[in-house]
Backbone as CSV, one residue per row, in Angstrom:
resi,resn,N_x,N_y,N_z,CA_x,CA_y,CA_z,C_x,C_y,C_z
1,UNK,0.834,-1.209,0.000,0.000,0.000,0.000,0.868,1.258,0.000
2,UNK,1.982,1.230,0.760,2.842,2.397,0.844,3.403,2.775,-0.523
3,UNK,3.927,1.772,-1.226,4.517,2.030,-2.546,3.443,2.448,-3.538
4,UNK,2.255,1.858,-3.442,1.193,2.174,-4.403,0.721,3.618,-4.262
5,UNK,0.641,4.154,-3.047,0.230,5.551,-2.858,1.251,6.482,-3.505
6,UNK,2.532,6.215,-3.263,3.589,7.032,-3.862,3.538,6.920,-5.380
7,UNK,3.386,5.692,-5.895,3.390,5.468,-7.346,2.191,6.113,-8.024
8,UNK,1.002,5.942,-7.444,-0.209,6.538,-8.023,-0.088,8.058,-8.033
9,UNK,0.357,8.615,-6.911,0.528,10.067,-6.827,1.556,10.545,-7.841
10,UNK,2.679,9.837,-7.933,3.743,10.195,-8.877,3.192,10.279,-10.305
11,UNK,2.477,9.246,-10.727,1.969,9.185,-12.115,0.969,10.305,-12.374
12,UNK,0.004,10.489,-11.488,-1.035,11.499,-11.700,-0.429,12.907,-11.720
13,UNK,0.432,13.196,-10.757,1.020,14.544,-10.681,1.972,14.785,-11.847
14,UNK,2.764,13.780,-12.223,3.685,13.945,-13.352,2.921,14.213,-14.643
15,UNK,1.842,13.462,-14.878,1.041,13.687,-16.086,0.410,15.079,-16.079
16,UNK,-0.102,15.486,-14.919,-0.716,16.818,-14.822,0.323,17.915,-15.066
17,UNK,1.534,17.716,-14.561,2.572,18.744,-14.689,3.128,18.817,-16.110
18,UNK,3.227,17.664,-16.796,3.689,17.681,-18.189,2.736,18.505,-19.047
19,UNK,1.442,18.407,-18.749,0.440,19.141,-19.521,0.323,20.604,-19.097
20,UNK,1.015,20.983,-18.032,0.901,22.332,-17.476,1.834,23.297,-18.212
21,UNK,1.330,24.480,-18.521,2.137,25.467,-19.242,3.269,26.038,-18.399
22,UNK,3.223,25.883,-17.076,4.312,26.401,-16.256,5.623,25.669,-16.528
23,UNK,5.532,24.445,-17.076,6.736,23.729,-17.473,7.498,24.456,-18.564
24,UNK,6.775,25.223,-19.370,7.429,26.002,-20.423,8.336,27.072,-19.835
25,UNK,7.931,27.644,-18.706,8.756,28.662,-18.064,10.078,28.040,-17.635
26,UNK,10.028,26.843,-17.066,11.243,26.136,-16.674,12.135,25.893,-17.881
27,UNK,11.508,25.453,-18.970,12.254,25.180,-20.197,12.941,26.443,-20.714
28,UNK,12.218,27.560,-20.714,12.781,28.822,-21.205,13.917,29.284,-20.302
29,UNK,13.737,29.185,-18.986,14.803,29.570,-18.057,16.061,28.736,-18.295
30,UNK,15.861,27.441,-18.558,17.006,26.548,-18.758,17.745,26.846,-20.060
31,UNK,17.069,27.462,-21.028,17.763,27.822,-22.263,18.561,29.113,-22.094
32,UNK,18.276,29.879,-21.062,18.949,31.174,-20.858,20.014,31.149,-19.771
33,UNK,19.870,30.226,-18.798,20.771,30.200,-17.656,21.292,28.780,-17.452
34,UNK,22.343,28.596,-16.623,22.861,27.247,-16.371,21.776,26.326,-15.803
35,UNK,21.644,25.166,-16.434,20.537,24.255,-16.118,20.524,23.823,-14.658
36,UNK,21.695,23.534,-14.078,21.700,23.011,-12.695,21.165,24.021,-11.692
37,UNK,21.422,25.320,-11.928,20.938,26.346,-11.006,19.447,26.602,-11.205
38,UNK,19.004,26.518,-12.445,17.563,26.625,-12.716,16.832,25.478,-12.030
39,UNK,17.348,24.254,-12.202,16.701,23.080,-11.615,16.674,23.168,-10.088
40,UNK,17.749,23.658,-9.483,17.780,23.811,-8.024,16.683,24.769,-7.553
41,UNK,16.544,25.897,-8.219,15.507,26.861,-7.856,14.106,26.321,-8.071
42,UNK,13.911,25.634,-9.196,12.600,25.050,-9.503,12.235,23.988,-8.472
43,UNK,13.201,23.113,-8.133,12.917,22.047,-7.159,12.585,22.622,-5.776
44,UNK,13.263,23.697,-5.391,12.942,24.345,-4.109,11.537,24.948,-4.157
45,UNK,11.176,25.563,-5.287,9.827,26.104,-5.447,8.763,25.019,-5.373
46,UNK,9.063,23.857,-5.973,8.123,22.733,-5.944,7.934,22.199,-4.525
47,UNK,8.990,22.248,-3.724,8.894,21.797,-2.333,7.882,22.646,-1.563
48,UNK,7.933,23.949,-1.752,6.965,24.861,-1.119,5.554,24.562,-1.648
49,UNK,5.447,24.400,-2.952,4.184,24.120,-3.629,3.517,22.862,-3.047
50,UNK,4.296,21.783,-2.891,3.756,20.527,-2.356,3.405,20.674,-0.875
51,UNK,4.228,21.396,-0.120,3.924,21.610,1.295,2.579,22.279,1.514
52,UNK,2.300,23.299,0.698,1.010,24.000,0.794,-0.134,23.054,0.420
53,UNK,0.058,22.283,-0.645,-0.997,21.378,-1.111,-1.290,20.283,-0.095
54,UNK,-0.243,19.714,0.500,-0.421,18.651,1.497,-1.119,19.200,2.746
55,UNK,-0.754,20.401,3.151,-1.420,21.018,4.317,-2.906,21.238,4.039
56,UNK,-3.223,21.744,2.845,-4.629,21.970,2.481,-5.390,20.651,2.408
57,UNK,-4.772,19.638,1.796,-5.419,18.332,1.688,-5.641,17.678,3.036
58,UNK,-4.717,17.884,3.964,-4.868,17.323,5.315,-6.069,17.939,6.032
59,UNK,-6.283,19.224,5.811,-7.452,19.887,6.412,-8.750,19.364,5.809
60,UNK,-8.772,19.209,4.482,-9.965,18.680,3.807,-10.235,17.254,4.277
61,UNK,-9.161,16.489,4.523,-9.300,15.095,4.944,-9.949,14.914,6.301
62,UNK,-10.095,15.984,7.078,-10.735,15.905,8.389,-12.261,15.826,8.301
63,UNK,-12.809,16.063,7.114,-14.268,16.023,6.937,-14.804,14.604,7.093
64,UNK,-16.078,14.452,7.441,-16.694,13.118,7.472,-16.630,12.457,6.087
65,UNK,-16.713,11.118,6.063,-16.420,10.366,4.839,-17.302,10.725,3.645
66,UNK,-18.609,10.802,3.834,-19.497,11.067,2.689,-19.268,12.435,2.069
67,UNK,-19.265,13.516,2.866,-18.970,14.822,2.270,-17.566,14.877,1.656
68,UNK,-16.621,14.170,2.290,-15.261,14.148,1.765,-15.224,13.533,0.370
69,UNK,-15.900,12.390,0.192,-15.922,11.739,-1.118,-16.569,12.638,-2.178
70,UNK,-17.634,13.351,-1.793,-18.290,14.263,-2.737,-17.348,15.402,-3.131
71,UNK,-16.634,15.962,-2.150,-15.679,17.033,-2.437,-14.541,16.515,-3.301
72,UNK,-14.072,15.290,-3.011,-13.004,14.702,-3.823,-13.438,14.523,-5.271
73,UNK,-14.683,14.091,-5.481,-15.187,13.924,-6.850,-15.146,15.256,-7.593
74,UNK,-15.600,16.317,-6.926,-15.598,17.655,-7.549,-14.173,18.119,-7.814
75,UNK,-13.280,17.893,-6.855,-11.889,18.336,-7.020,-11.178,17.575,-8.143
76,UNK,-11.456,16.272,-8.265,-10.869,15.509,-9.373,-11.390,16.027,-10.719
77,UNK,-12.693,16.321,-10.787,-13.249,16.877,-12.028,-12.638,18.235,-12.345
78,UNK,-12.466,19.068,-11.321,-11.821,20.366,-11.513,-10.385,20.184,-12.009
79,UNK,-9.662,19.257,-11.385,-8.296,18.965,-11.826,-8.245,18.484,-13.260
80,UNK,-9.201,17.622,-13.647,-9.260,17.131,-15.034,-9.502,18.288,-15.998
81,UNK,-10.454,19.150,-15.656,-10.766,20.295,-16.515,-9.554,21.215,-16.677
82,UNK,-8.910,21.556,-15.557,-7.764,22.467,-15.605,-6.589,21.861,-16.371
83,UNK,-6.356,20.563,-16.177,-5.250,19.901,-16.875,-5.485,19.881,-18.380
84,UNK,-6.686,19.534,-18.793,-6.993,19.494,-20.228,-6.927,20.908,-20.809
85,UNK,-7.450,21.881,-20.078,-7.392,23.265,-20.564,-5.944,23.739,-20.719
86,UNK,-5.108,23.437,-19.728,-3.692,23.824,-19.807,-3.022,23.163,-21.005
87,UNK,-3.332,21.889,-21.227,-2.739,21.176,-22.362,-3.168,21.739,-23.698
88,UNK,-4.408,22.179,-23.790,-4.909,22.752,-25.040,-4.300,24.132,-25.302
89,UNK,-4.024,24.877,-24.228,-3.452,26.220,-24.379,-1.944,26.194,-24.537
90,UNK,-1.324,25.035,-24.350,0.133,24.934,-24.332,0.787,25.487,-25.591
91,UNK,0.277,25.115,-26.756,0.881,25.567,-28.009,0.757,27.067,-28.189
92,UNK,-0.341,27.650,-27.719,-0.552,29.089,-27.873,0.393,29.907,-26.999
93,UNK,0.847,29.325,-25.878,1.649,30.085,-24.924,3.143,30.054,-25.207
94,UNK,3.599,29.251,-26.159,5.031,29.126,-26.418,5.681,30.466,-26.714
95,UNK,5.087,31.255,-27.609,5.683,32.523,-27.996,5.606,33.547,-26.878
96,UNK,4.505,33.535,-26.134,4.336,34.506,-25.049,5.401,34.322,-23.979
97,UNK,5.715,33.059,-23.639,6.701,32.805,-22.606,8.072,33.303,-23.028
98,UNK,8.400,33.166,-24.317,9.683,33.652,-24.801,9.780,35.161,-24.641
99,UNK,8.694,35.863,-24.924,8.700,37.318,-24.810,8.833,37.765,-23.365
100,UNK,8.192,37.031,-22.470,8.224,37.403,-21.056,9.626,37.285,-20.474
101,UNK,10.450,36.415,-21.035,11.766,36.167,-20.475,12.844,37.082,-21.041
102,UNK,12.463,38.116,-21.809,13.438,39.021,-22.402,13.934,40.072,-21.412
103,UNK,13.645,39.890,-20.130,14.084,40.853,-19.136,15.577,40.700,-18.863
104,UNK,16.084,41.594,-18.036,17.507,41.537,-17.689,17.820,40.222,-16.983
105,UNK,18.910,39.587,-17.393,19.269,38.275,-16.861,19.919,38.395,-15.489
106,UNK,19.613,37.445,-14.582,20.315,37.421,-13.306,21.806,37.190,-13.543
107,UNK,22.671,37.797,-12.712,24.110,37.767,-12.976,24.870,36.717,-12.160
108,UNK,24.302,36.219,-11.059,25.008,35.221,-10.260,24.191,33.936,-10.205
109,UNK,24.862,32.861,-9.788,24.152,31.573,-9.712,23.000,31.646,-8.712
110,UNK,23.204,32.358,-7.576,22.128,32.445,-6.580,20.983,33.322,-7.078
111,UNK,21.290,34.280,-7.943,20.223,35.070,-8.558,19.400,34.198,-9.502
112,UNK,20.064,33.287,-10.215,19.346,32.345,-11.091,18.453,31.433,-10.252
113,UNK,19.017,30.893,-9.153,18.237,30.018,-8.255,17.028,30.776,-7.703
114,UNK,17.250,32.004,-7.245,16.157,32.805,-6.671,15.099,33.129,-7.715
115,UNK,15.525,33.443,-8.939,14.566,33.733,-10.018,13.723,32.501,-10.329
116,UNK,14.391,31.338,-10.487,13.671,30.095,-10.788,12.730,29.720,-9.650
117,UNK,13.195,29.893,-8.403,12.360,29.593,-7.236,11.114,30.484,-7.229
118,UNK,11.313,31.781,-7.383,10.193,32.726,-7.328,9.173,32.488,-8.416
119,UNK,9.659,32.290,-9.633,8.741,32.054,-10.750,7.962,30.755,-10.540
120,UNK,8.667,29.707,-10.088,7.997,28.415,-9.868,6.976,28.513,-8.743
121,UNK,7.372,29.078,-7.615,6.464,29.167,-6.466,5.200,29.950,-6.813
122,UNK,5.332,31.030,-7.575,4.167,31.840,-7.934,3.335,31.195,-9.031
123,UNK,3.982,30.617,-10.038,3.224,30.060,-11.170,2.494,28.770,-10.807
124,UNK,2.953,28.084,-9.752,2.330,26.817,-9.379,1.180,26.976,-8.386
125,UNK,0.985,28.171,-7.841,-0.103,28.354,-6.878,-1.456,28.088,-7.532
126,UNK,-2.227,27.213,-6.925,-3.588,26.873,-7.371,-3.626,26.331,-8.792
127,UNK,-2.538,25.708,-9.256,-2.567,25.097,-10.577,-3.052,23.651,-10.430
128,UNK,-3.294,22.944,-11.542,-3.868,21.595,-11.436,-3.074,20.642,-10.544
129,UNK,-1.747,20.671,-10.621,-0.975,19.724,-9.817,-1.110,20.010,-8.325
130,UNK,-1.272,21.263,-7.939,-1.446,21.585,-6.521,-2.829,21.137,-6.036
131,UNK,-3.835,21.369,-6.856,-5.195,20.925,-6.503,-5.241,19.403,-6.392
132,UNK,-4.582,18.723,-7.325,-4.577,17.253,-7.296,-3.787,16.710,-6.113
133,UNK,-2.687,17.357,-5.762,-1.920,16.913,-4.588,-2.773,17.041,-3.326
134,UNK,-3.479,18.148,-3.191,-4.367,18.324,-2.045,-5.470,17.259,-2.049
135,UNK,-6.017,16.991,-3.220,-7.082,15.994,-3.340,-6.586,14.603,-2.965
136,UNK,-5.422,14.222,-3.469,-4.866,12.896,-3.159,-4.497,12.782,-1.680
137,UNK,-4.047,13.873,-1.087,-3.743,13.867,0.354,-5.013,13.588,1.155
138,UNK,-6.093,14.246,0.767,-7.365,14.031,1.459,-7.887,12.619,1.226
139,UNK,-7.699,12.103,0.019,-8.226,10.772,-0.301,-7.478,9.665,0.437
140,UNK,-6.157,9.718,0.418,-5.368,8.626,0.993,-5.062,8.812,2.472
141,UNK,-5.285,10.012,3.002,-5.052,10.284,4.418,-3.636,9.875,4.840
142,UNK,-2.681,10.120,3.931,-1.279,9.849,4.231,-0.435,10.963,3.622
143,UNK,-0.376,12.108,4.303,0.283,13.283,3.735,1.735,13.050,3.332
144,UNK,2.472,12.273,4.125,3.887,12.066,3.831,4.077,11.322,2.513
145,UNK,3.345,10.208,2.327,3.505,9.415,1.106,3.025,10.183,-0.131
146,UNK,1.905,10.877,-0.003,1.411,11.678,-1.128,2.400,12.792,-1.432
147,UNK,2.925,13.429,-0.392,3.908,14.487,-0.590,5.151,13.987,-1.300
148,UNK,5.633,12.794,-0.912,6.814,12.211,-1.564,6.520,11.919,-3.034
149,UNK,5.378,11.283,-3.300,5.017,10.965,-4.686,4.860,12.206,-5.542
150,UNK,4.187,13.219,-4.985,3.978,14.467,-5.733,5.299,15.170,-6.002
151,UNK,6.141,15.235,-4.986,7.431,15.914,-5.134,8.308,15.207,-6.164
152,UNK,8.348,13.876,-6.098,9.149,13.121,-7.080,8.605,13.311,-8.495
153,UNK,7.280,13.328,-8.632,6.676,13.552,-9.952,7.004,14.931,-10.497
154,UNK,6.891,15.943,-9.648,7.186,17.314,-10.074,8.662,17.495,-10.394
155,UNK,9.534,16.905,-9.565,10.973,17.015,-9.822,11.361,16.304,-11.113
156,UNK,10.750,15.131,-11.362,11.068,14.388,-12.583,10.677,15.181,-13.827
157,UNK,9.488,15.764,-13.805,9.028,16.556,-14.946,9.876,17.810,-15.114
158,UNK,10.273,18.424,-14.004,11.124,19.613,-14.070,12.487,19.275,-14.664
159,UNK,13.050,18.141,-14.263,14.333,17.709,-14.819,14.211,17.447,-16.316
160,UNK,13.092,16.832,-16.728,12.855,16.610,-18.161,12.749,17.933,-18.910
161,UNK,12.051,18.890,-18.299,11.899,20.198,-18.946,13.247,20.902,-19.088
162,UNK,14.088,20.791,-18.061,15.385,21.465,-18.087,16.335,20.805,-19.077
163,UNK,16.359,19.477,-19.101,17.380,18.780,-19.882,16.916,18.217,-21.226
164,UNK,15.632,18.270,-21.522,15.211,17.724,-22.810,13.787,18.041,-23.173
165,UNK,13.255,19.121,-22.614,11.843,19.448,-22.820,11.462,19.662,-24.261
166,UNK,12.285,20.362,-25.025,11.947,20.621,-26.432,11.833,19.334,-27.226
167,UNK,12.800,18.417,-27.033,12.761,17.146,-27.770,11.562,16.305,-27.358
168,UNK,11.280,16.264,-26.045,10.151,15.474,-25.553,8.835,16.000,-26.114
169,UNK,8.674,17.318,-26.172,7.437,17.910,-26.678,7.251,17.640,-28.166
170,UNK,8.347,17.439,-28.904,8.230,17.102,-30.322,7.802,15.650,-30.511
171,UNK,8.200,14.776,-29.583,7.872,13.348,-29.692,6.458,13.069,-29.195
172,UNK,6.124,13.603,-28.012,4.809,13.358,-27.397,4.057,14.677,-27.283
173,UNK,3.015,14.876,-28.090,2.241,16.120,-27.994,1.629,16.300,-26.601
174,UNK,1.738,17.498,-26.076,1.228,17.798,-24.734,-0.277,17.571,-24.661
175,UNK,-0.980,17.813,-25.765,-2.438,17.612,-25.767,-2.790,16.164,-25.429
176,UNK,-2.012,15.211,-25.925,-2.282,13.799,-25.620,-2.098,13.530,-24.132
177,UNK,-1.015,14.056,-23.591,-0.760,13.861,-22.161,-1.889,14.472,-21.334
178,UNK,-2.347,15.649,-21.745,-3.437,16.323,-21.026,-4.705,15.470,-21.035
179,UNK,-5.025,14.880,-22.178,-6.234,14.047,-22.268,-6.103,12.776,-21.435
180,UNK,-4.913,12.157,-21.433,-4.708,10.952,-20.616,-4.848,11.298,-19.129
181,UNK,-4.167,12.371,-18.708,-4.256,12.787,-17.298,-5.685,13.146,-16.927
182,UNK,-6.365,13.882,-17.802,-7.757,14.249,-17.548,-8.657,13.030,-17.435
183,UNK,-8.429,12.041,-18.294,-9.217,10.806,-18.248,-9.043,10.057,-16.938
184,UNK,-7.795,9.970,-16.461,-7.529,9.305,-15.177,-8.265,10.017,-14.047
185,UNK,-8.242,11.340,-14.088,-8.900,12.112,-13.024,-10.423,11.972,-13.077
186,UNK,-10.972,11.880,-14.273,-12.425,11.666,-14.388,-12.804,10.314,-13.789
187,UNK,-11.998,9.287,-14.056,-12.254,7.961,-13.473,-12.210,8.044,-11.946
188,UNK,-11.209,8.738,-11.406,-11.123,8.900,-9.953,-12.312,9.690,-9.403
189,UNK,-12.780,10.671,-10.171,-13.959,11.445,-9.753,-15.190,10.553,-9.693
190,UNK,-15.347,9.683,-10.674,-16.501,8.770,-10.698,-16.448,7.815,-9.510
191,UNK,-15.251,7.278,-9.229,-15.095,6.373,-8.084,-15.455,7.085,-6.780
192,UNK,-14.974,8.318,-6.629,-15.292,9.082,-5.408,-16.782,9.387,-5.315
193,UNK,-17.405,9.725,-6.455,-18.845,10.021,-6.475,-19.650,8.790,-6.073
194,UNK,-19.264,7.629,-6.593,-19.965,6.379,-6.239,-19.826,6.111,-4.748
195,UNK,-18.617,6.335,-4.199,-18.402,6.130,-2.758,-19.249,7.080,-1.931
196,UNK,-19.400,8.326,-2.413,-20.218,9.309,-1.691,-21.688,8.901,-1.700
197,UNK,-22.162,8.398,-2.837,-23.568,8.012,-2.972,-23.874,6.776,-2.118
198,UNK,-22.966,5.795,-2.159,-23.193,4.564,-1.414,-23.005,4.764,0.093
199,UNK,-22.195,5.760,0.445,-21.952,6.036,1.865,-21.054,5.014,2.463
């Protein structure tokens, strides 16, 4: 059970994050600055992001079982909608992200880390992966395991974005990933809805 919670969380969060347009910001930063410092800042930002999501999910998990299952169904549907929407908008945002990054470049490695951290922490607030992490925390009632799975999924996708995002996006269209992730979340929403109805 321990490994399955981490694995399920890893897969769902990784798929949601691949379809998320915030990954493009990581990719653009990595093309302008040293990759290892960008990745360090992004990973630190993701740690904050997961901490907030796990705390929120732990609070939601305190609800009685029936209302909790109903809320989980709605949250999974919301996550599916946001993930698919992000995946559909991904191609349109490529040029905009390039323009946004034309600002003055940070001059030291710690400035690069701080820039990557700040952009990641702000861009990930209330995005699909954060909502899903909170939802999975409430569902499994194991904040540590969900947090580990979510963090590993986010770090893996961030590393892919930094070291090979352009090539990966040419091989696997983001829209496909968004639809697969959305489909998984709809199935989880249906399961939660059935549990809420049956009590």
